[in-house]
C-alpha positions as CSV (number, residue, x, y, z in Angstrom):
1,X,169.9,99.8,-144.8
2,X,170.3,97.3,-142.0
3,X,171.6,93.8,-142.4
4,X,170.7,90.7,-140.4
5,X,173.0,88.0,-139.0
6,X,171.8,85.7,-141.9
7,X,172.9,88.3,-144.4
8,X,176.4,88.3,-142.8
9,X,176.4,84.5,-142.6
10,X,175.6,84.1,-146.3
11,X,178.2,86.6,-147.2
12,X,181.0,84.8,-145.3
13,X,179.8,81.5,-146.8
14,X,180.1,82.9,-150.3
15,X,183.4,84.7,-149.7
16,X,185.6,82.0,-151.1
17,X,183.6,81.8,-154.3
18,X,183.5,85.6,-154.7
19,X,187.3,86.0,-154.3
20,X,187.8,83.1,-156.7
21,X,185.8,85.0,-159.4
22,X,187.6,88.2,-158.5
23,X,190.9,86.6,-159.3
24,X,189.5,85.2,-162.6
25,X,188.3,88.7,-163.6
26,X,191.4,90.5,-162.6
27,X,194.5,88.6,-163.6
28,X,197.4,88.1,-161.1
29,X,195.1,89.2,-158.2
30,X,196.0,87.7,-154.8
31,X,193.4,86.9,-152.2
32,X,193.6,84.9,-149.0
33,X,191.3,83.9,-146.2
34,X,192.4,82.9,-142.8
35,X,190.1,80.8,-140.6
36,X,190.4,79.2,-137.2
37,X,190.2,75.4,-136.4
38,X,186.4,75.6,-136.5
39,X,186.4,77.2,-140.0
40,X,185.3,80.6,-138.6
41,X,186.5,83.7,-140.4
42,X,189.6,85.4,-138.9
43,X,191.0,87.7,-141.6
44,X,191.3,88.1,-145.4
45,X,193.7,89.9,-147.7
46,X,193.2,91.4,-151.2
47,X,195.7,92.8,-153.7
48,X,194.5,93.3,-157.3
49,X,197.2,92.3,-159.7
50,X,197.2,95.2,-162.1
51,X,197.3,97.6,-159.1
52,X,200.4,96.0,-157.8
53,X,201.8,96.0,-161.3
54,X,201.2,99.7,-161.5
55,X,202.8,100.3,-158.2
56,X,205.9,98.3,-159.1
57,X,206.4,100.0,-162.5
58,X,205.0,103.5,-162.1
59,X,204.5,104.5,-158.5
60,X,206.9,105.8,-155.9
61,X,208.7,102.8,-154.3
62,X,207.3,103.5,-150.8
63,X,204.3,101.9,-149.1
64,X,202.4,103.6,-146.3
65,X,200.7,101.2,-143.9
66,X,197.8,102.0,-141.7
67,X,194.8,100.5,-139.9
68,X,191.5,101.8,-138.7
69,X,188.8,100.4,-136.4
70,X,185.8,99.1,-138.2
71,X,182.4,99.6,-136.6
72,X,180.8,96.3,-137.6
73,X,179.4,93.3,-135.8
74,X,181.9,90.9,-137.1
75,X,184.8,92.9,-138.8
76,X,186.6,95.0,-136.2
77,X,189.6,96.4,-138.1
78,X,190.8,97.2,-141.6
79,X,194.4,97.3,-142.9
80,X,195.4,99.2,-146.0
81,X,198.7,99.6,-147.9
82,X,198.8,102.9,-149.8
83,X,201.2,104.2,-152.4
84,X,201.5,107.5,-154.3
85,X,201.6,107.9,-158.1
86,X,203.6,110.5,-160.1
87,X,201.1,113.2,-159.5
88,X,201.3,112.8,-155.7
89,X,197.9,111.1,-155.5
90,X,197.3,108.2,-153.2
91,X,196.1,104.8,-154.3
92,X,195.4,101.7,-152.2
93,X,197.6,98.8,-153.1
94,X,196.2,96.1,-150.7
95,X,193.5,95.7,-148.1
96,X,192.9,93.5,-145.2
97,X,189.9,92.8,-143.0
98,X,190.1,91.1,-139.6
99,X,188.0,90.4,-136.5
100,X,190.7,91.9,-134.3
101,X,193.5,94.4,-134.5
102,X,196.5,92.8,-132.8
103,X,200.0,91.7,-133.5
104,X,198.9,88.4,-135.1
105,X,196.5,90.0,-137.6
106,X,198.8,92.9,-138.5
107,X,201.8,90.6,-139.0
108,X,199.7,88.2,-141.2
109,X,198.7,91.2,-143.4
110,X,202.3,92.4,-143.8
111,X,203.5,88.8,-144.5
112,X,200.8,88.4,-147.2
113,X,201.7,91.8,-148.7
114,X,205.4,90.8,-148.9
115,X,204.8,87.3,-150.4
116,X,202.2,88.3,-152.9
117,X,204.0,91.4,-154.1
118,X,206.9,89.1,-155.0
119,X,204.6,86.6,-156.7
120,X,203.0,89.4,-158.8
121,X,206.4,90.6,-159.8
122,X,207.3,87.1,-161.0
123,X,204.1,86.7,-162.9
124,X,204.5,89.9,-164.8
125,X,208.1,89.1,-165.8
126,X,210.4,90.4,-163.1
127,X,211.6,87.2,-161.4
128,X,215.1,88.6,-160.5
129,X,213.5,91.7,-159.0
130,X,210.9,89.7,-157.2
131,X,213.6,87.7,-155.3
132,X,215.0,90.9,-153.8
133,X,212.2,93.4,-154.0
134,X,210.2,94.7,-151.0
135,X,209.5,98.4,-150.9
136,X,210.3,100.7,-148.1
137,X,207.4,100.8,-145.6
138,X,206.4,103.8,-143.5
139,X,204.0,102.8,-140.7
140,X,201.4,105.0,-139.1
141,X,202.0,107.8,-141.6
142,X,198.5,107.7,-143.1
143,X,196.5,107.1,-140.0
144,X,194.5,110.3,-140.7
145,X,194.0,109.3,-144.3
146,X,193.1,105.6,-143.9
147,X,189.5,106.3,-142.9
148,X,188.8,107.8,-146.3
149,X,188.9,104.3,-147.8
150,X,185.8,103.5,-145.8
151,X,183.9,106.5,-146.9
152,X,184.9,106.2,-150.6
153,X,183.2,102.8,-150.9
154,X,179.9,104.7,-150.9
155,X,178.2,102.5,-148.4
156,X,175.6,104.1,-146.1
157,X,176.3,101.8,-143.2
158,X,179.6,100.3,-142.1
159,X,178.0,97.2,-140.7
160,X,177.8,95.7,-144.2
161,X,178.4,92.1,-145.2
162,X,182.0,91.4,-146.1
163,X,181.4,90.8,-149.9
164,X,179.6,94.2,-150.2
165,X,182.5,95.9,-148.4
166,X,185.0,94.4,-150.7
167,X,182.9,95.2,-153.8
168,X,182.7,98.8,-152.6
169,X,186.5,98.9,-152.4
170,X,186.8,97.2,-155.8
171,X,184.3,99.7,-157.3
172,X,186.3,102.6,-155.8
173,X,189.5,101.4,-157.3
174,X,187.8,101.0,-160.7
175,X,186.3,104.5,-160.6
176,X,189.7,105.9,-159.5
177,X,191.4,104.3,-162.5
178,X,188.7,105.8,-164.8
179,X,189.0,109.3,-163.4
180,X,192.8,109.3,-163.5
181,X,192.7,107.9,-167.1
182,X,190.7,111.0,-168.1
183,X,193.2,113.2,-166.2
184,X,196.1,111.4,-167.9
185,X,194.6,112.1,-171.3
186,X,194.6,115.8,-170.7
187,X,198.3,116.1,-169.8
188,X,200.4,118.1,-172.2
189,X,203.7,118.6,-170.4
190,X,206.7,116.2,-170.0
191,X,206.1,116.0,-166.3
192,X,203.0,115.5,-164.2
193,X,201.4,118.7,-162.8
194,X,202.7,118.0,-159.3
195,X,206.3,117.5,-160.6
196,X,206.1,120.6,-162.7
197,X,205.0,122.6,-159.6
198,X,207.8,121.3,-157.5
199,X,210.5,121.8,-160.2
200,X,209.2,125.3,-160.9
201,X,209.3,126.3,-157.2
202,X,212.9,125.0,-156.9
203,X,213.9,126.8,-160.0
204,X,212.6,130.0,-158.7
205,X,214.2,129.5,-155.4
206,X,217.6,128.8,-156.9
207,X,217.5,131.3,-159.8
208,X,220.4,133.4,-158.3
209,X,222.5,130.6,-157.0
210,X,226.0,130.4,-158.4
211,X,227.1,127.1,-160.0
212,X,230.6,126.5,-161.2
213,X,231.7,123.3,-162.9
214,X,234.6,121.5,-161.3
215,X,237.2,120.2,-163.8
216,X,237.7,116.5,-164.1
217,X,240.7,115.3,-162.1
218,X,241.2,112.2,-164.2
219,X,240.8,112.0,-168.0
220,X,237.9,109.8,-169.0
221,X,236.0,109.1,-172.2
222,X,232.8,109.7,-170.2
223,X,232.5,113.4,-169.2
224,X,231.6,114.1,-165.6
225,X,229.3,116.9,-164.5
226,X,230.3,118.0,-161.0
227,X,229.4,121.5,-159.8
228,X,230.1,123.7,-156.9
229,X,226.9,125.5,-156.0
230,X,226.7,128.5,-153.7
231,X,223.3,129.5,-152.3
232,X,224.6,132.6,-150.5
233,X,224.7,130.6,-147.2
234,X,226.6,127.4,-147.9
235,X,228.7,125.8,-150.7
236,X,228.0,122.3,-151.7
237,X,229.2,119.9,-154.4
238,X,226.6,118.4,-156.8
239,X,227.3,115.4,-159.0
240,X,224.8,115.3,-161.8
241,X,226.0,111.9,-163.0
242,X,225.9,110.3,-159.6
243,X,222.8,112.2,-158.4
244,X,224.4,113.3,-155.2
245,X,224.5,116.5,-153.2
246,X,227.2,117.0,-150.5
247,X,224.9,118.7,-148.0
248,X,221.9,116.4,-148.2
249,X,219.9,113.8,-150.1
250,X,219.3,114.2,-153.8
251,X,215.6,114.1,-153.1
252,X,213.5,111.6,-151.1
253,X,210.7,112.1,-153.7
254,X,212.9,111.5,-156.8
255,X,212.9,115.2,-157.8
256,X,216.2,117.0,-157.8
257,X,217.1,119.4,-155.0
258,X,217.5,123.1,-155.7
259,X,221.3,122.8,-155.7
260,X,221.1,120.2,-158.5
261,X,218.7,122.3,-160.5
262,X,221.0,125.3,-160.2
263,X,223.8,123.1,-161.5
264,X,221.8,121.7,-164.3
265,X,220.5,125.1,-165.3
266,X,224.0,126.2,-166.2
267,X,224.9,123.0,-168.0
268,X,224.5,122.7,-171.7
269,X,224.6,118.9,-171.5
270,X,221.8,118.3,-169.0
271,X,218.1,119.2,-169.0
272,X,216.4,119.6,-165.7
273,X,213.7,117.1,-166.7
274,X,216.4,114.4,-166.7
275,X,216.9,115.0,-163.0
276,X,213.4,113.9,-162.2
277,X,212.7,110.2,-161.6
278,X,210.6,108.5,-164.3
279,X,207.6,107.9,-162.2
280,X,207.0,111.7,-162.3
281,X,207.0,111.8,-166.1
282,X,203.6,112.4,-167.7
283,X,204.0,109.5,-170.2
284,X,204.5,107.0,-167.3
285,X,201.4,108.4,-165.5
286,X,199.5,108.0,-168.8
287,X,200.8,104.5,-169.3
288,X,199.5,103.1,-166.0
289,X,196.1,104.7,-166.0
290,X,195.3,104.5,-169.7
291,X,196.4,100.9,-170.3
292,X,195.2,99.2,-167.1
293,X,192.0,99.1,-165.1
294,X,190.2,97.2,-162.3
295,X,187.4,95.0,-163.8
296,X,183.9,94.3,-162.3
297,X,182.7,90.8,-161.6
298,X,179.9,89.2,-163.6
299,X,176.5,88.8,-161.7
300,X,176.5,86.1,-159.0
301,X,174.4,83.8,-161.2
302,X,177.4,83.6,-163.6
303,X,180.1,83.0,-161.0
304,X,182.2,79.9,-161.5
305,X,182.3,77.6,-158.5
306,X,185.7,76.4,-157.5
307,X,186.4,72.9,-156.5
308,X,186.7,72.5,-153.6
309,X,184.9,75.4,-152.0
310,X,186.5,76.6,-148.8
311,X,184.2,76.6,-145.8
312,X,184.1,80.1,-144.2
313,X,181.7,80.4,-141.2
314,X,180.5,83.4,-139.3
315,X,183.2,84.6,-136.8
316,X,182.5,84.5,-133.1
């Protein structure tokens, strides 16, 4: 299907009204439009509130940022911030569309992401966290994956009007929530399938490793669980209370390293599942996908008109 300049012009003219109703339909959603001095579109930003809420409470605290060139007459680039849930599945947290891909547009996208993430945290009851919170960002990690978020919107032509493009993204997010809600309902274990797989592999790898508990040096009402673990190559010290391993990080993914699993395996006071961060727990995965969703908008005839309406003209 082809679109004329008048289709694009009408879409830009209605963009402010559309985003206003998107915010009304999905609470705590943040949208922004940037125009030049002549009211011509420059860029926009979208972060649906419940998705940010899910990221903050149930996803890994890492954002992957990427961009991809957009083959449209007016939109030339698309930014996306992606996170991973407890089953190692990616989910888009925020999107941006712009007429150019340069330092100005990318900086504006990151600035909006930082500010709006804090505001969402405040609105959902985390004011103290919001003042300090901004997740770790890994840039250019998902450059090979970002294009999928164009294909998943199920549009046959990339030169679509901006409202249709955003609607495709919103529909993709809604369908993803639905599919993962069904998946979440089928989980029977304590951990997500991905976490179970990782833990099982590390248990098998460390099954013959030797773990010896180190006695406490100072008496304390709170017992300490410090182990010396030998993997037949090196010896390391694992602190199960402090979640540290002397020869490396505990785990960048929040799942205990093999040395920690070896130590916990021989401890009567610790279960291996307790060494796994909560966002890898099945009940957390179920909580986010079975209690939240991305809602569709009513038909355009039922849209509420904001006052005043922001003028958004066709970009040059």
